[in-house]
DRENDOPA-780503 format. One line per 10 residues: number of its first residue (from 1); their letters; for each residue z, y, x of C-alpha. Coordinates in pm, 1 decimal. Layout:
N
NUM = A = Z/Y/X | ...
***
This chain:
118
1 = XXXXXXXXXX = 3497.3/3034.7/-1622.1 | 3467.9/3231.5/-1969.5 | 3823.6/3250.6/-2050.2 | 4009.8/3273.7/-1700.3 | 3707.6/3470.5/-1479.7 | 3493.5/3647.6/-1728.7 | 3199.9/3443.3/-1679.2 | 2924.7/3458.2/-1903.7 | 2770.3/3132.1/-2046.1 | 2415.9/3175.6/-2010.1
11 = XXXXXXXXXX = 2105.5/2858.9/-2029.4 | 2005.8/2682.7/-1683.2 | 1694.4/2778.9/-1807.0 | 1727.4/3120.8/-1783.7 | 1856.2/3111.6/-1422.6 | 1570.2/2943.7/-1300.2 | 1273.4/3175.6/-1419.8 | 1538.0/3484.9/-1367.5 | 1573.7/3372.1/-962.3 | 1219.5/3317.3/-945.9
21 = XXXXXXXXXX = 1143.6/3651.4/-1202.3 | 941.2/3447.9/-1457.5 | 914.7/3736.2/-1702.2 | 728.9/3940.5/-1449.0 | 510.8/3629.0/-1306.8 | 393.3/3648.7/-1659.4 | 311.1/3997.7/-1739.6 | -160.9/3976.1/-1692.4 | -110.1/3664.4/-1796.2 | -379.3/3459.6/-1897.6
31 = XXXXXXXXXX = -220.4/3111.2/-1882.3 | 118.3/2910.6/-1824.5 | 128.6/2561.8/-1753.7 | 471.0/2350.9/-1733.0 | 541.6/2024.0/-1712.4 | 751.0/1825.6/-1800.8 | 866.5/1353.1/-1794.3 | 887.8/1304.0/-2202.1 | 905.8/1660.8/-2400.4 | 1184.2/1589.1/-2736.0
41 = XXXXXXXXXX = 1308.9/1774.3/-2908.8 | 1623.2/1773.1/-2642.6 | 1282.5/2003.5/-2464.9 | 1397.4/2346.6/-2693.1 | 1692.6/2309.5/-2670.3 | 1822.4/2482.8/-2303.2 | 1597.1/2288.1/-2047.5 | 1370.7/2477.4/-1903.1 | 1028.1/2357.3/-2041.0 | 1151.8/2517.2/-2370.6
51 = XXXXXXXXXX = 1288.4/2810.4/-2214.0 | 961.5/2933.1/-2031.6 | 752.9/2832.6/-2322.0 | 982.4/3074.5/-2518.8 | 922.6/3347.7/-2256.3 | 554.7/3277.4/-2280.0 | 552.8/3367.6/-2650.8 | 740.0/3603.5/-2692.8 | 456.1/3776.0/-2380.8 | 184.5/3661.5/-2613.6
61 = XXXXXXXXXX = 47.3/3438.3/-2351.1 | -97.6/3051.4/-2412.5 | 177.6/2756.5/-2261.7 | -6.1/2388.1/-2190.4 | 308.6/2174.3/-2131.8 | 125.0/1860.7/-1976.5 | 341.9/1624.9/-1934.9 | 362.0/1242.5/-1851.4 | 472.8/1104.6/-2241.2 | 564.6/1276.4/-2606.8
71 = XXXXXXXXXX = 724.4/1177.9/-2874.1 | 581.8/1089.1/-3150.6 | 559.7/1309.3/-3485.1 | 714.2/1642.9/-3298.2 | 440.3/1984.9/-3318.7 | 545.5/2156.1/-3007.3 | 299.7/2396.4/-3137.8 | 532.1/2597.2/-3338.3 | 698.1/2628.9/-3056.8 | 387.3/2789.6/-2900.3
81 = XXXXXXXXXX = 302.6/2432.3/-2605.4 | 20.8/2243.9/-2671.8 | 142.7/1954.7/-2528.4 | -51.2/1702.1/-2304.8 | 17.7/1419.8/-2121.2 | -164.2/1338.7/-1843.2 | -258.0/956.9/-1864.3 | -290.1/716.1/-2187.0 | -40.0/489.3/-2390.3 | -214.5/166.2/-2110.7
91 = XXXXXXXXXX = -8.2/286.0/-1830.2 | 292.1/307.9/-1710.9 | 569.4/560.3/-1671.0 | 622.4/382.9/-1316.7 | 196.2/382.2/-1229.2 | 286.0/736.4/-1355.9 | 471.2/920.7/-1145.5 | 305.9/723.8/-887.6 | -68.3/879.4/-933.6 | 136.9/1216.1/-1064.2
101 = XXXXXXXXXX = -140.5/1458.7/-896.7 | -455.1/1293.2/-912.9 | -359.2/1230.7/-1332.6 | -235.5/1571.2/-1318.7 | -583.0/1663.5/-1147.0 | -761.8/1543.5/-1433.5 | -616.6/1605.0/-1702.7 | -551.1/2008.3/-1606.5 | -982.6/1913.7/-1547.7 | -1029.2/1797.9/-1880.0
111 = XXXXXXXX = -822.2/2114.2/-2053.0 | -1027.7/2315.0/-1900.9 | -1330.5/2231.1/-1966.3 | -1351.2/2062.6/-2276.5 | -1072.6/2235.9/-2412.0 | -1000.0/2619.3/-2211.4 | -1440.5/2671.9/-2295.3 | -1486.5/2624.4/-2697.7
***
């Protein structure tokens, strides 16, 4: 498409964020919550969660990612992401998906009560 029709390459994350006016929505925000099934090195290379984190960093808005699991040994804070698993390692991935709404609500409550208010 680029070679024959002059199309421009654009990341999927940027397309999604542009289509919903994400950067405009960040104006005046105090915090951004995003999520992904598994946060790993590839999350920062074109996936929406990486694009959201970069936009938040550029806007000076803290970014929290609620995730099913996090790749061990990767420091996502350098990209401006505070990552929180919605369940501990004793909960299977299938059970985590089945109870996602409850687990996410409980994790957000924990973050707000015990981490943001200190």
